[in-house]
C-alpha positions, 0 to 999 in steps of 0.5 A: 897404243901397243899397251892395249895389244893392237898389232894389225888392224882390220880393214873395216877398223881403219875405214871407220877411223878414216871416216871418224877423222872427217867428222870429229870436230877436233879440240885439245884434250891434253897438253903434255909438255910440248905436245898435244893430244886431240879429241880425234886421237881419242876417237880414232883409238876408240874406233879400233876397239869398238870395231872388235866389239870391245868398248874401252873406258875413254879415260884409260885411252887418254891415260895411254896417250899421255904415258906415250907422250911422256916416253917419247919426250924422255926418249928424245932427251936420252937419244933413244931412237928407232931406225927409219928402216925399222919403222918402214918395216913395221908400216909395211907389215901392217899394210900387208895384214890390211891388204890380205884382209881386204882382198887386195890392194885395190879393195883396200884403197877403196876402203880408205879412200886414198892410195896406200902410199898416201895412207902409209905416210899418214900413219908413219909418224904414229907408228914411229912414236909407238915404237919409240915409246916401246924402246924407251920402256925397254931402256927404263927396265933394261938393267932390271935383274930378278934374283932367286931371292926376288922370286921368293920375296914375290911368292911370299907376298902372295896370299896363300889362300889365293895362290894360282893353281897350275894345270897338269903339264907335260914335256913332249918330244917328237920326231916327224916323218913326212911322206915325200913323193918320188920324182915320178910321182911329182912329175904327174903334177908338174905336167898337169901344171904345165898343161894348164900354162900351155892352154893359157898361152894358146888363148884360154882365159887365165881367170877361168882356169885358175878358178877351176883348177888352182889349189890355192883357196885364197886366190882361186875364187879371184881367178888366181889374182893375189893383188899387189904385194911386196917381196915379204908376202910370198915364199922365196920361189914365188918372189924370185919369179914375181920380181923378175918378170915384166908386166904381161910375162908368165913364169915357167912352172916351178916348185915350192917344197912346201906347197907344190907346183906354181906358175904366175903372170905379172900384171903390173909393177909399182915400185917395190910392189907387184901385182900378180895372179898364179895357179897352184897345183899341190900334189897329194900324199900318195899311199906309197909315199906314206908307206915309205914314211912309215918304214923310215919311222919304224927303223928309227923307232927300232934304233931309239928302242935299242939304245933307250937313251934320252940323248939318242932321241934328241940326236935322232930328232935333229938327224931325222925329223922333218919338222924344222921347228923342233928338230934343232930343239932336241925334238921338244915341242914348245908351248905355242901359247906361253909368253916365254919359250917353254917345254911345259905344256898344259894338257888342255893345250896339247893337240888332241891326237898327241894328248891321246898318245901320251895319256897312256905313257909314263914319263921317259916313255917313247911311243911306236910310230903313229899316224898323225893328221895336222890341221891342214889335213896333211899326214905324217908318221910321228914318234913321241917321247914323254919327258916329264909329267907334272900334275895339277897343283897349287903354285910352289917354289919347288915345282914352279920356280921358272913360272914364278920368276916370270911373274916376279919379273913382270911385277918388277918391270910394272912397278918400275915403270909405274914409279918412273911415271909417277916421278915424270908427271910431277916434272912435266906440265900436264893439262887435261880438259875438264871433260876428263878431269873427273876420270879416277885413273887421271887423278893426280896426272894434271899439273895443279893450277895456282888456284888448286895449289892453295891450301 
């Protein structure tokens, strides 16, 4: 199933799938060795796409499930397994995504028509099989190595009149200076949070105050209720209190550096899940804290401008930057949409604010501190370094070797997997229902009958 990019499924999708299970009259669609693929398997997989307004060819769905069965059967022979803990983690990850989309565990259980514990047990086998199949694929291709000659051969096989065109790309570094509140500035909002907690303990309604004052947009409309969740759902400070308290107890006011001041109440415990509600007060950025961030940015820029060395920018980023994602990478921004970690970013994928700054710079240039506002509205000052600029061009080995190597590697993996399936399907008994025997993608997949085998 992962072949089709299904990672986290929507609540409605699973509700549709659950209903489909009840109404589809099952029959065997395919026999693969000692395994069977049922019509309900096809319908459930199809439902996952239809709900996303995608209408896949059912022939491809059958092929996908056949290939998965072949991989799982070979994995058993080669002793390729996945750990139970890994399966549980993947199931839990899916459940967390579904619970969030449903707006809580109770709503999700209403959609599914069963408890989450029951549903987790139902899907565990399918999740395990998917993970085993993926691990087997990795085992088949783990010894592949793409040499420089492989890349050249791949490039030379590409029709010269249809070479890909790569857009203009840049490499950009940054040093981020976030405004930080003083203790005195924070205390105003800590006291506001404490005052709300005191009002609740004196008898005021938690849900009413959460709706009116909490700054968590996800839970405030529900009176601060976040439903049932496990330890992985929350930031560490929140988790520490949520799983320490008994049902009915309140936490004290506590701070999360990334969000602000919380307090919570535990409503119920179910094993390793807890049902809580909370109120969040997020201190806003003050003019004074923003001015302090600017002063620090100006000082660091002066140091960089004085030294004018790339390695000094890298060191300054690791020492001064408040962006944990880039500071240990020499400040270099990673392409967020690339399949591999690369610092080359197409200009049309750059944040517009960054693009506006670097558009006026030359390669090697460093900007003065600029005020930056992220998508969440959070302000900071940033210094940008334009490491390189690559103009739009047709693919060539000199400029695009890393990209072409990635393409060549994918091609090599795909050809190796295809060859493996071609060999394996000849060694395995495969019977396909007549309903699908006319599928072009399934041609030659079924084991010939005696009658078919005669000349």
